[in-house]
N, C-alpha and C positions, 0 to 999 in steps of 0.2 A: 284425386282432385278434391280440394276443399273449397269452402266459401271464399277464403282469402285469395285463392288462385283465380276464381271467377272474377272477383273484384279487380285483381291486378290486371288480368287480360283485358277487361273492359276499359281500364285506365290507359292501357297501352293503345288500344284502338282509338279512344278519344284523342289521345295525344297525336296519333298518326293522322287522323282526319283533320285535326285543327291545323295541320300544315297547310291545308288548302281552304278550309271552311272557317270563317270567322263568326263567332257567336253560335246560335242555334243549339245551345247545350241541352235544353229540355227535349228538343226534337231528337237529338242523337241518343239521349238516354232512353227514350221510348222505343226507338228503333232497335237498340240493344236488348231491351226488354222483350220486344217481339221476336227477335232472333232466338232468345233463350227459351221461349215457350212455343216456338214454331208457328207464329202468327204472321199475318200479312198486314201491310201498312199502306194507307192512302194519304198522300201529301197534297194539301190544297193551298194554293197561293197564287198571287198575281204573277204574270210573266216577268222573268228577270230577277226573281228572288232566290235563285240558286238551287231549286228543287232537284233538277236533273244532275247537276254537278255534285250535290250532296250524296245522291244515291250512288253515283259512280265512285266517289271517294270511299263510301261505306263498303261497297263491293270489293274495292281494291285491297282492303285490309283483311279480307277473308279468302282463304285458299279454296274457293269454290268456283264452279263455272258461272260465268256471267253472260246474260243475254239481254238484248234490248229490242222492244217493239215500239216504233214511232206510229201511234195511231192516227189515222186520217179518215175523212168522211167516206172514201171509196174503198176502204179495207174490208175484206171478206173473212169469215171465220177460218177458211183454209190457209189464209196468209199467216195466221197465228199458230194453228195446230199442225199444219202440214197437209199433204195430200198423197194419195196413191197414184203413181204415174206408170203407164204401161211401158215395160222395157222389151223392145223387139228382139234384143239379143237373147234374152232368157225366156221370152214368151210368157212373162208373168208381170204382175203389178208389183212395184217396189215403192215403199214408203219414203217420201222425201220429207224429212222431219222439219217442222216449223220452229221458230225461235223459242217456243214454249218449252222445248226439251233442253232445259238448263237447270241450274240450282237457284241462282238469284236472278229473277226476271224483272227488269225495269219496264213497266208498262207506261210509257211516256204519253202524257196528255190523253189519258184513257177516255175522257168524256168528249173527245173530238171525233169519235167514231160512233156509228149507230148502235142501238141496243143489241141487234142481231150479232154483231161482232164482239161486243162486250160480253155477251153470254157465253162466248167460247171459253172464257176463263172460269165459269162457274164450277164445273166438275173438277177442274185442275186445282182450284183453290180449296175446295171442300174435301176432296178425296185423294188429292195428289196423284191423279191418273187422268188420262184422256181417252176418249173413244173415237176412233176414226174408222169408218166403214165397217162397223160391227166388231172391230178388234180393239182391245183395251191395252194401253201402254202405261207402265208405271213411271212416275216422275221422280221417285225417291223421297225419303223423309226430309231431306234438306231443301226441298222446293219451297221458295218464298217469293211472293210477289210484292214489290214496292212500286206502287202506282202513283203517278202525279196527275193532277188535274187543275185546270183553271177554274176560278169561281163560276158557278153555274149562271150567274147573271150576265156573263160575257157572251158576245155573239158567237155562233158556231159551235155551241156546246150541247151535248145530249145528257140530261141528268141520268145518273146511274140508277137503275131500278133497285127497289128495296132488297130483293133477293141477292143482288150483287153486293150492295153495301154491307149486308149482314155477314158476308164472308171476310171482311176486313176486321182485324183485331182493333186497330186504331185508325181514326181519322185525325190527322195532325194539321193544324193551321200553321203554315209557314208565313209568318208576318214580315213586314219590313224591318230591317235592322235598326238598332238605336243610332243616334247621331255619331257616337264614338265608334261603333262598329262599322258604320258606313264610311267614316273617314279612313279607318284602317283598310277596308276593302278597296277604296280608291288608291290608297298608297301602295297596296300590294299588287293590284291588278289593273290600275288605271293607265298603264303604259301600252295597253293593247285594247282593240275594239271587239275582239272575238273571245269566246270562252277558251281558256288554256286547256291543253291536254293534260289529263291526270298523270300520264307517264313523265311529264316534265318535272314533277315534284318528287319523284323517287319514292312514292308510296309502295309499300311491300306488304304481303300477307302476314298478319300477326297471329292468326289462329287457324289451326288445321281442322279438317272435317271431323276427325275423331274427337277433338277437344269439344266441338259443338255438341256432338252426340252424348258424350259423358256429362257435359255441363247440363244438358237438358234432363238427363236421367237424375242427376243430383237435385236439380231445381224442382222436379216433380215430387221430391220427398220433403220439401220445405213444409214446416208445420203450419197448417191452417186449422185453427181451433173450431169446434162446433159452433161457438158463439159468432165467429167471423163468417162461417159458412151461412149461418142464419142472416147475418148482416148483409152479405152479398145478395142473397135471395130476396131479402126485404126491399133492398134498393131497386132491384130489377122489377119486382112485382109492383112496387109503388109507382113506377113509370106507367103502368097500365091503368092506374086508378087516379092519377093526377088529372084534374079537370081540363087543363090546358093542352093535354096530350091525347090525340085521337088513337094513335097506335103506339103501344109501349114496346119495350125491348123483349126479345125472344128468350126462351130458355137457353139457347146457344150463348147469349150474352152473359148469363150467369156463370156458365162453365168457363168462358173465356176470361171473365173477371177474376175468377178463382185462380186460374192458371197464370194470368198476367201478374196478379198480386204476389204469387210465389216467386216469379222471375224478378220482379222489382225488388223484393226483399233480398233475394240472393245477390243482386247487383250492388246492393248497399251493405253487404257483409252480414246479413242476419239469416238465421235458420228458422225464423218464424215470421209470420205476417202480422202486422199491426193495423188497426183501423185506418190510420193515416195513409197506408198504402192503397187501400180500397178507395178512399176518398180522392186521392191524387189521380188515380187512374179512371175514375168514373166519367169525367168529362170526355177525354179522348176516346173512351171505349163505348160510350152510349150516345154521343151527339149525332151519329149517323144512323142510329137504330130506332129513332123515334120519329113520329109524324105529328106535327103540331096541329091543333084544332084551328078552325077558321077564326074563332074568337082571339086566339093567341096571335095570329097573323095580323088581325085588325089592330090589336093593341101593341104590335111591334115587339112581341116577346120572342127572344131567340131560343134555339134549342139549348144552348149552354145555360141560359137563365132558368129555363124550366128544369133542367137536370140539377142545377145548384139548389133550386127550391126543394126538389125531391130529397136531396141529400140532407138539407137542413131539417127537414121534417121527419127523417128516419133516425131513430135513436141508435147511437153507436155503442157497442159493448165497451166496458171499461178494461 
């Protein structure tokens, strides 16, 4: 498998997804980047912007098991992980696995459930395993969470804790479509009032599990020069020193930025990372990992603006 193969497979997946999804090219590119480097993705956008539909289409193009959890305020951790139930026939407890036992997990409206249930995903996202009643169960290397959430300003939402957010590789903003895209959406889907089923569009898996494994192994060997390693670390450390940021990005962020930069370069047919790769990924990778100061809130400074200022002030290697 070579770089051109990875780029070709990505193009096939993009083409397949665009049978049902109009626009959102950047979001799909970063979801593919996350798939290549084994990261998790958080999609944030207003209701009706196609977040859930996009994840379903994405999963339909991969020959992997797909599961979905619809988070609600009354959901308990056991509803996600599963629970041991006593079987009177065998006189023993038997594990009834929860929806987390899959490969691609859609955590829909994750911020509609309390932090206690959100925390059920912490171990799974970080270690790809879960602990239930003192027993540990492996979820496999292909386990990937794609979560959706509504903007936290909306009623009935529970902000994700920092420890949870830090497990996500990217936080992607799913914005409203352009006028041309919205016209096309209405032309394509305006004859019905409910979301169409993915199966109606004939989407089929375009990449096998072994292809993902080999692609990740190849991606891990993409060249990241010492100068770019220093650049990644400089950006992350600068978030801890910028006066408008109270809490900067963690060391995990630097590791993830290096890994994601390699995957992004591979998707674009290069066997080496360039500074623009790092700059391009900095916003979606860091925006959920910083906590702004009270002064920044008063001045109306956003996380993206603070990170952009950090990038501008950090010299890039030539």
